[in-house]
Steps between C-alpha positions, in 0.01 A plus 500: 500500500379389840565751778592213734828459315533860375794575730677171413776500246401374158714190556282399796182501293370187331564478129188648343445641153459879502134466399426260787397625842641345815196396705434682826519323833215268600425353839612135493243415768177637352602621152415866563639733234716807554201732549401301813849518649614786724849644544651518848845551655646282771544650844824675587536249786512201260790275607528295181693770312174620342438829686311743276481251214200536263269203450157398372228348713181338373200674652270206419684228694711737715833337402844627400549466122850628415756770559485767228871574472782318323680365803596136459428490125804420289586316179629194686168437675291204386183570303169448675193323361398830331829501307628808685825534690435410861589712802748383766372556853585403855267318740414651836641400836198301613216300350703357213663164440838664450533830689691755289509256208552647155239416237349613170138601434303641206610863456140606434350280770249354256605135509586271791861454387740426786851361474753483782847630420726206577871440546709225334371247757137581412431677830313830507739791540447709813607862539661609828315778687791743476497478118129568438524881482804483273333255259185718499702816421673315216154399364590130528194429717 
């Protein structure tokens, strides 16, 4: 079993035969394999509800790959291009089309999957600032 999802409940894992191995994370930008990725933790001053959160960074192209916890991964999430359950995340305050917009990405960070979470009117859902910490503690994002 892949250590990336080791702490996730069995229901959050993709359906795989017991003899099959879940592939390790790969960098979607350059294709680097797990051995070329390095574990880090976000700073305690992170204001996106991610303080102290573990993640992988590609040392070849110097880019964020994926978080290494189970936050945002649930059975209702759409599947990414890899066939895995995607991870729900929240966009930052600045530099995005929809600040604080909810969206889904590949849970291993190995494909370029991105899907906005939308409401009944087809608009991207946005999370209010005062709810970010609560949603993070509940593992929703």
